[in-house]
C-alpha positions in Angstrom: 98.7 97.2 135.2 100.9 100.8 135.2 98.5 103.6 136.0 99.5 106.5 133.9 97.2 109.2 134.0 95.7 112.2 136.9 93.1 111.4 139.4 89.9 110.4 139.2 86.8 108.9 141.9 86.6 105.5 141.6 83.5 105.1 142.4 82.8 107.0 139.1 84.8 104.8 136.8 82.7 102.2 138.6 79.1 102.7 137.6 81.3 102.5 133.9 82.6 104.1 130.9 81.3 104.6 127.7 83.5 103.4 124.9 82.9 105.7 121.9 84.4 105.1 118.3 88.1 105.6 117.6 87.8 107.8 114.7 91.5 107.5 114.2 91.8 104.0 113.1 92.9 103.5 109.8 94.0 99.8 109.6 93.6 96.1 111.2 90.5 94.2 111.8 90.1 94.3 115.5 88.2 97.1 116.8 89.7 99.9 118.5 87.5 102.0 120.7 87.7 105.3 122.8 87.9 105.1 126.0 89.1 109.1 127.1 91.2 111.6 125.0 94.1 109.8 126.4 93.6 106.2 126.0 91.7 103.7 124.1 91.1 100.1 124.1 91.1 96.9 122.1 90.1 93.2 123.1 92.4 91.6 124.9 94.5 88.8 123.0 96.5 87.0 125.4 99.2 86.8 123.5 99.1 90.4 122.8 98.8 91.2 126.5 102.0 89.3 127.3 103.9 91.5 124.7 102.5 94.7 126.8 103.6 93.2 130.3 107.2 91.8 129.1 108.5 93.9 126.5 112.0 95.0 126.8 112.6 98.1 128.3 114.5 99.7 125.0 111.5 99.3 123.0 108.7 100.7 125.4 109.4 104.1 123.4 108.1 102.4 120.1 104.8 101.0 121.1 102.0 102.5 123.1 102.2 102.9 127.1 99.9 99.7 128.5 97.8 101.5 130.7 96.3 97.6 131.9 93.0 96.1 131.2 88.7 96.6 131.6 85.9 94.7 131.7 83.6 95.6 128.7 80.1 94.6 128.4 76.9 95.0 125.8 74.2 96.8 127.5 71.3 98.4 126.6 70.6 102.0 128.3 67.0 103.1 129.4 65.5 104.3 125.4 67.2 100.5 124.6 70.2 101.7 122.6 73.1 99.6 122.3 76.4 100.4 123.7 79.4 99.2 124.8 80.4 99.8 128.7 83.8 99.3 130.3 84.2 98.8 134.4 87.4 97.7 136.2 87.7 94.2 136.7 87.3 92.5 139.9 89.3 93.9 143.0 91.1 96.0 140.3 90.1 99.6 141.8 93.3 100.3 143.5 95.4 100.1 140.4 92.8 102.1 138.5 93.2 105.3 141.2 95.4 107.4 138.7 93.4 106.8 135.6 91.9 110.2 134.1 88.7 110.3 133.4 87.4 113.3 133.8 86.9 113.9 130.2 84.3 110.4 129.8 80.4 110.9 129.6 79.0 109.6 132.5 76.2 106.7 130.9 73.2 108.7 131.5 74.3 110.3 128.5 75.0 107.0 126.6 76.1 107.7 122.7 73.2 106.2 120.7 74.9 103.3 118.4 72.1 101.0 118.0 68.1 102.0 117.5 66.4 98.6 119.4 64.1 98.1 116.8 65.8 98.3 113.8 69.1 97.4 114.9 70.6 99.7 112.6 74.0 101.4 114.2 74.6 104.6 114.7 77.8 104.5 112.2 75.6 103.3 109.5 73.5 106.2 110.4 76.5 108.5 110.1 77.5 106.8 106.7 74.7 107.6 105.5 74.7 111.3 106.2 78.5 111.6 105.0 77.1 110.2 101.5 74.7 112.5 101.4 77.2 114.8 101.4 79.3 113.1 99.0 77.0 113.1 96.5 75.8 116.8 96.8 79.6 118.0 96.6 80.1 115.6 93.2 77.0 116.2 91.9 75.6 112.8 91.9 72.1 113.1 92.5 70.9 110.7 90.1 72.4 107.7 92.6 70.1 106.1 95.0 71.5 106.6 99.1 71.3 103.1 98.9 73.6 102.5 96.2 75.8 105.2 97.2 76.2 103.5 100.9 77.4 100.6 98.9 79.9 102.3 96.7 81.0 104.0 100.4 81.7 100.6 101.8 83.7 99.2 99.0 85.4 102.2 97.9 89.1 101.8 98.6 90.1 106.0 98.6 87.6 108.1 100.2 88.5 112.2 100.5 85.9 114.0 102.9 85.8 117.5 104.1 86.7 118.2 107.5 86.8 122.1 107.6 84.3 124.6 108.2 84.4 128.1 106.6 88.1 127.5 105.6 88.9 126.3 110.0 89.7 123.2 110.8 87.0 122.1 113.2 87.8 122.5 116.8 85.7 119.4 117.1 87.8 117.7 114.6 86.0 113.8 114.2 85.7 112.5 110.9 84.2 109.5 110.1 86.7 107.2 109.0 84.9 104.4 107.0 87.2 101.9 108.2 87.1 102.4 111.4 83.1 102.4 111.6 83.4 99.2 109.7 85.4 97.8 112.9 82.9 99.2 115.1 79.8 97.5 113.5 81.2 94.3 113.1 82.5 94.3 116.9 78.8 95.4 117.9 77.2 92.5 115.9 79.6 90.0 116.8 78.9 90.8 120.6 75.3 91.2 120.0 75.3 87.8 118.9 77.2 86.6 121.7 75.1 88.2 124.4 72.9 85.1 125.6 76.1 83.5 126.1 78.6 86.1 127.0 78.8 89.3 128.0 81.8 90.1 129.6 85.0 90.7 127.4 88.5 92.1 128.3 89.8 95.2 126.9 93.7 95.9 126.5 94.1 100.2 127.2 96.5 101.5 125.6 97.9 104.8 125.1 96.4 107.1 122.4 98.8 108.0 119.9 97.0 110.9 118.0 95.4 112.9 121.0 98.8 115.2 120.9 97.6 116.5 117.5 95.2 118.8 115.9 94.2 117.0 112.6 96.5 113.7 113.0 97.7 112.0 109.4 98.3 108.4 109.9 99.8 105.9 107.8 99.7 102.4 109.3 102.0 99.6 107.4 102.4 96.2 107.5 105.8 95.1 108.2 107.9 91.8 107.4 108.1 89.5 104.5 105.6 87.0 107.0 102.7 87.6 108.5 101.5 84.2 109.9 101.7 83.2 113.3 103.2 79.6 114.0 100.1 78.7 115.8 98.4 79.3 112.3 95.9 77.0 110.6 97.2 75.4 106.9 94.1 77.6 105.2 95.3 80.5 107.4 98.7 80.5 106.7 98.4 79.8 102.7 96.2 83.0 103.0 98.7 85.3 104.6 101.5 83.4 102.1 98.9 84.7 99.4 98.8 88.0 100.4 102.4 88.8 100.6 103.4 87.1 97.2 100.3 89.8 95.7 101.9 92.6 97.8 104.4 94.7 98.1 105.2 92.6 101.6 107.2 90.2 99.8 109.9 92.4 97.7 110.3 95.1 100.2 108.9 93.4 103.9 106.3 96.6 104.0 102.9 97.4 102.7 100.3 100.2 103.4 97.7 98.5 105.8 95.8 102.0 105.8 96.3 105.8 105.7 94.3 108.9 106.8 95.9 112.6 105.4 94.8 116.2 105.2 94.7 117.7 102.3 95.1 121.4 103.2 94.4 123.0 99.7 91.0 121.3 99.7 90.6 121.1 103.2 89.6 117.2 103.1 90.8 114.4 104.7 92.1 111.1 102.5 91.5 107.7 103.1 93.4 105.0 101.8 92.2 100.9 103.3 94.5 97.8 102.8 92.8 96.6 100.2 94.3 99.3 97.9 97.5 99.0 99.7 97.4 95.3 98.3 97.6 96.7 95.1 100.2 99.4 95.1 103.2 98.0 93.1 106.8 99.1 94.7 106.1 102.4 93.1 102.7 102.1 94.1 104.2 102.4 97.4 106.3 105.0 96.7 103.5 106.9 95.3 101.5 106.4 98.4 104.3 107.5 100.7 104.7 110.5 98.7 100.9 111.3 99.3 101.2 111.0 102.7 103.7 113.2 103.3 102.1 115.6 100.7 99.1 118.1 102.4 97.7 118.7 98.5 99.4 122.9 98.6 103.2 121.1 99.1 105.1 118.2 100.8 106.1 118.3 104.5 110.0 118.1 103.8 110.8 119.1 107.5 109.0 115.9 108.5 111.4 113.6 106.6 114.8 113.6 108.9 112.7 113.1 112.0 111.2 109.7 110.5 114.6 108.8 108.6 115.8 109.1 112.8 113.0 107.3 114.5 113.0 104.9 111.9 116.8 104.3 111.9 116.6 103.9 115.8 113.9 101.1 115.6 116.3 99.2 113.4 118.8 99.4 115.3 117.0 98.3 118.7 114.9 95.2 116.3 118.5 94.1 115.6 119.4 93.4 119.0 116.4 91.4 120.1 116.8 88.1 120.6 114.1 85.2 119.1 111.4 88.2 118.6 109.0 87.8 115.5 106.6 90.1 115.2 104.2 88.9 112.4 101.4 90.7 111.1 102.9 93.3 113.2 101.9 97.2 111.8 104.3 100.2 112.0 102.6 103.7 112.3 103.9 107.1 111.2 101.8 109.9 112.5 102.1 113.7 112.2 99.9 116.9 112.5 98.1 117.8 109.2 97.5 121.2 110.1 98.7 123.9 107.8 102.2 125.3 108.5 101.8 129.0 109.4 102.2 132.0 106.8 105.3 134.3 108.1 106.4 137.3 105.9 110.0 137.3 104.8 110.4 140.6 106.4 109.6 139.8 109.7 111.5 140.7 112.7 114.3 138.1 112.9 113.1 136.3 116.1 109.9 135.3 113.9 112.1 134.0 111.2 114.3 132.1 113.8 112.6 128.3 112.9 111.7 129.0 109.2 112.5 126.4 107.0 114.9 127.2 104.5 112.8 126.8 101.5 109.4 127.9 100.5 106.8 125.7 100.3 105.7 126.9 97.2 107.5 128.6 94.0 104.9 131.1 94.3 104.9 132.0 97.9 106.7 135.5 97.5 107.6 137.2 99.8 106.3 134.8 102.5 108.1 131.5 103.6 106.3 129.1 105.9 107.2 127.8 109.5 106.0 124.7 110.6 103.8 124.8 113.6 105.4 123.2 117.1 104.8 119.0 116.1 106.7 115.9 116.1 106.1 112.9 114.4 105.8 109.8 116.1 106.8 106.4 114.8 105.4 103.6 116.6 104.9 99.4 116.6 101.2 98.1 117.3 99.6 94.9 116.8 101.2 92.3 118.4 98.9 89.2 118.3 101.0 87.0 116.5 104.3 88.0 118.5 106.7 85.4 119.7 110.1 84.7 121.4 111.4 82.2 123.3 110.2 84.2 126.7 106.8 82.7 125.9 107.5 79.2 127.8 103.8 77.8 125.6 105.1 78.5 122.1 106.2 75.3 120.0 108.4 77.2 117.9 111.7 79.5 118.9 113.0 81.6 116.7 116.9 82.4 117.1 118.3 85.8 116.0 116.5 88.7 115.0 113.7 89.3 113.0 114.9 89.3 109.3 112.0 90.1 107.4 110.5 93.3 109.9 114.3 94.7 109.8 114.5 94.1 105.9 111.0 96.0 105.6 112.7 98.6 107.9 115.4 99.4 105.8 113.4 99.3 102.5 110.8 102.1 104.2 114.0 104.3 105.3 115.8 103.6 101.7 112.2 104.7 100.0 111.9 107.8 102.1 115.0 109.1 101.7 114.7 108.7 97.7 111.4 111.0 98.4 113.4 113.3 100.0 116.3 113.6 97.7 114.4 113.5 94.5 111.8 116.4 96.0 115.2 118.1 96.9 116.3 121.7 95.1 
């Protein structure tokens, strides 16, 4: 393990850390949980774990930083509420000495995820509150709560207000429906297995959204093939069908999830993988446009940085002999916080970094200066990754992952098209 954060007391950590929902998960089926502000964790899959421990140096800037492994238990607190608690692995205290746990709640202040009698997940309660709010906003007073909750779970594109009195909440925690679904499924699985097994290994990874005030996240499933070499015939056929019926087969990339901030309405827009699978190539392009549009203007200043990072990643992957990143995703992340208005007749120093073009034709005497924000591009999800260095693999591939590289090049080309078509 490679410790990464500030100092902490091992004794405090050894009492257990409450794992909270990670609200910025927009895709995937594996449950992602919040360990602390800078760290998330997910169930350990041996192949993915092996990838993080052996990945090439040149790829590290394009993957989350790996922070080690913890043991996770399914427990009840003194009030009978069910929770997930992380502990250090046996004999692993020395390696965890530098892991910052200063912002984690102590076990005496456990987040209540379920009720002992009804076994209703707290996330489901949150969902119902969300439905009530949505019903009020859309004036759907004739619908029953239960009917709207079913609608919420099935909806592929949703909008949810995250602002209070016109400002982004300082405690920005929108309740992403996809992350709630994954949390519920994970808790249910562990609850059902609790009698037979209650010790699970989870890997700790860098929280890529921690640097952003309002993270906008795009999850793209990369490559023309999604099934691993060890997939059953049924799984293989299912994955091939999904690729053929989506943009994966045509351009090597499809939308797996999205979360984007709409500055004009103060809402977050969520798009899930089911909607992404239905998109045509033109629909995929429109979804990308939507990801870079905040409801008021297109975030053009982000394009060059995204294109540069994608091009660099493509160059790195072209040199990776034997690797295949089946079913891996690519995340693009930026800060959705609205750019700040600056008067055109301001001091030269204030205008030094102004965008070259106004964000709105009616901006008049104002131009827009982007907040200090960076765009992040990272590969995630390596449960089906293989390469010749994995000695137990029966299939050994040669050369680069052409399906993934093909998808990257098409992604770059489409973003360039959006940039050029939206220019002056």
